[in-house]
N, C-alpha and C positions, 0 to 999 in steps of 0.2 A: 690052509688059508687060499692057495693058488686055485683050488678046485671052486671055492666060493666066488673068486673074482671070475671064473670062466662062466659061472651059472649066472652071473649078473645080467639082467635084462639090458639088451643094447637100444640105445634111442638115438633115432636122427636129429641132427642139430646142424645150425649154420652159426658161425663164430662172426661176432660184430664187434669192431672197435670203434669207439666215438672220438677219441684223439689219436694221433700218429703214434705216440708212445704211450698210450694208455692200455688198460688191460682188454683181452678179448672175452666177450661176454657170448653165452650159448643162448640161442633162441630156437624154438620150434620153426621149421620150415614153412608150416602151415600151407604146403602144396606149392611152395617156391623152389626154384632150383637157381642156386647162385653160382657166379664165377668170381674169381679172385678181383676182377677188375670192377665189379658191380658196387653199387652203394644201395642201402636198403632203408625203408622205413619201418621201425620196430615198436612193439608196445612196451613201455618201461613203467616202472612205480611213479615216475615223474610225468608220464604221459607220453605222446608220440616223440620219437626221437630218430634223428638222421644219422646213419653211421655207414662205415666203410666195410666190405666184406673182407675179414681177416682169414677166414676158413669156410671152404666151400661144404657143401652138404657132405656129411660123415655121420658116422655111428660111433657112439661113445658109451661106456657103462653107466648104468642109471645112477650109481653110487658117486660118480663123479660130478652130478649136477646139483645146483642148487635150487630146490623148488621155490615158488612155481616156475615152470618153464614157459616164458611168454612167448608170443608167436611174432614171426615176421609178417608185417601187415602186407607189404609188397616190396619188389625189386624197384628201386627208384627210378622214375621216368624223367624226362627232360624238365617238366614242371617242377617235380620234387627237387631237382638240382637247383633249379632258380630259386625257388623258395629257401632252400637252405642258404644260398649265397646272399638273398636279401636279407635273412636272418643275421648273417655275420655283420652286414652294413648296419642294421638296427642294433646290433651289439655294441659297435663302436661308439654310436649315437648315446646309447644308455649309459656307457661308461662315463663319458663327458658329463652327463646330466647328473650321474650320481656322485661322481666327484665334487660338483659344485654345490650338491646339497649336503654333503658330508662336512664341506667347509662352512656352508651357513648354519649348520647345527653345531658346529665347533667340536666334532667328535676326533679322539686321537685314535684313528683308524687309516690304514693304507689300502686302497682299492688296487685289487690285483687283476680281476676280469669280470666281465658280465657274460651272460650266457642264456640264452632264449632255449626253450624247448621248441622242437620242429613246429608244433602247432601253436606256439607263441602263448600257450596257456599259463607258462610259469616263466619267470624270469630271476635269476639267480645271481647275485653279486658274491664273489669271493674277496675277502679281505683279511689283512694280517693286522695284529695289534699287540701291545704289551702285555694286556690283561683283559678283564671282562669288559663288554662295551654295551651300555643301555641304547640300543638303537631301535626302541620301539617307534618314537616319534618320526625317526627317519623312513622305517618302514611304512608307515602311514602317508608320509609325504610321497614316497615312491609310488606306492599303490595308486594314489590319486592321480599321479602324473602319467603312469602307464597303462592303467586300467586293466591289469592282470594281477595274478597271484605274484607276491614277491618273497624271496627268501635270501637271507644274508647268512653266509657261511664263512666262519672264522678258520683259517688254514694256518698251517705252520710254515716256517721259512724254507723247509725243503720243498714243500708244495708251491712256494711263491716261484722258487728258481725254476722248477719245473715248467710252471705255466710261462714264465718270462722267457726261458731259454738263454743262450749266450755261448761264448768259447771258454773252454777249460784252460788250465796251464799247459795242457799238452797241444793247444792249438785246434783241437776238434770240438765240434758242438757238445754240449753238456750231454752225458749219458741219460740222464734222468729225462731229459726233453726228446730225445732221439729214439731209444729203444729199451729203455728200462720200464716195465709196465708198473713194478712196485718198488718200494724203498727197502733194502734189506738192512739187516743188522750190521754195522761196521765197529770193530773195537780198537783201541790202541794197541792191544796186543797183535793185532794182524800186521800193523806197522813194524813193530819190534821183530816179529818173525820173518819179515822181508828186508831185514837190514837198513830201513829207511830211517832218515833223521825224523827225531821225534818233536823238532819244531812244529808248532801248530800251523803256522803260515805256509809251512812246505806240504804238510799232509791234509790241509782244509781245503775244501771246495768254495767256490763263489758264495754257497750258502752259509759258510761258517762252520759247518760241519765236517766231520771226517769224510773224504772222499769215497763215493760209492766204488771206484775202481780198486780200492785196496781189498776189496772182496773177491774181486774176479780172479785173482791168482792163490787165494787163501788156500783153497783145498790142495793144490798141488804142492804148496809150500809145506803144509802140514805132512803130507805124505814124504816129500824129500827130505825133511827135517828128520822123519823117524829112521830114515837109512842113512843119515850122516853123523858121523861122530860128532859131539858138539865140543865147542872151545872148553879147554880144560882136561880134555880127555887125555890119559897116558896110553899111547898106542904103539903098536908093533908095526914097523915099516921094513921093506927090502934092504934098507940102509941101517935099521938098528931101531931102537925105542926112542921114543919123543913124546913132546907135549904138543897138542892141537893148540894152535893160537889165532887160528881164523878158519871159519867154515863157510863154503858157498854151496848151500843144498840144491839150488837149480845148476848149478855147473857140475855138481857131484865131485866137489874138491875139497881137499882141505890143506893147510899148510901147518907143517910140523917143525918145531923147533929141536935142535940137538945143540946144546950149548949156546954158542955164537951162531951157528949155521942154521938157516931156514930153507926148506924144500916143500914143494907142492906136489901132492899126490891125489891120484883118483881115489875116492873113497873105498872102492873095491878093493885096492892094493894094501889098504891098512886093516890091522885088527885091533880093537879096543880090548885093552888090559884093564884099564879102569876109568870109569866115567864119573862126572859130578853128579849125575843123576844116580848112579849107584850108591855114591857116598851118601847122599841125601835120603836115600832108602834105608840104608843101613844105619845111619844116625837116627831116624826115626823110630827104627826097630829097637835100638839100644835105649832110646828114651822110655819107650814103654815097658 
């Protein structure tokens, strides 16, 4: 398999990011040479777009690319930057107009953001709603007002939080709106493995979903848990045999109880004689 990877054709690309915490998309340089401080105008399925250079010219295996590889039209000049700034101002006005029209049409939807393509050939409105919304008349009204193609796109509550931004309970800006390009899967099991409170208010973010940061240390916890005797294990220590009543995987320590006495040991200083996992395995084999 390694040979196949080495044999793959290498393709020159430039990486472009359209939002600060968004994904990086690859484009064909089309004769352009980019620096990390540059902005660029690129061709996309939506039309011309303005983005920040996230990755200078480099070569990547063809298999890592999603065809078709669209071109960088040009490295942005001063006029392009001014056009983008004007688009941002126009988006603010379009947002206000759309909010008013949503109210006049009496639609149960919350507007989150308005976004123009660089060439203003398309105007997209992002919104949230509890269910499906019939916004056909709203689209007609907006198209008549702005004289351009209109798209209304319903997004989830996590996407809304990413758009809006804010501060998490840690006091820092939301991970999703600063550096996370994608939402990763987060489960309650991750909170359990990290010995966190399972109180939903303590492990949920502003979006109401489990905090993305539960994922950050998950792999480390999984690895350390494998190396640490679990609670309920009967272990041999330098001071005799006892039961593990508390385990700290990241610290690499366990608390062992001998009658009324409790002592803390490095996990490397104890040897498992019997563990709950082994008992469960044996029980399952007996049942069969």
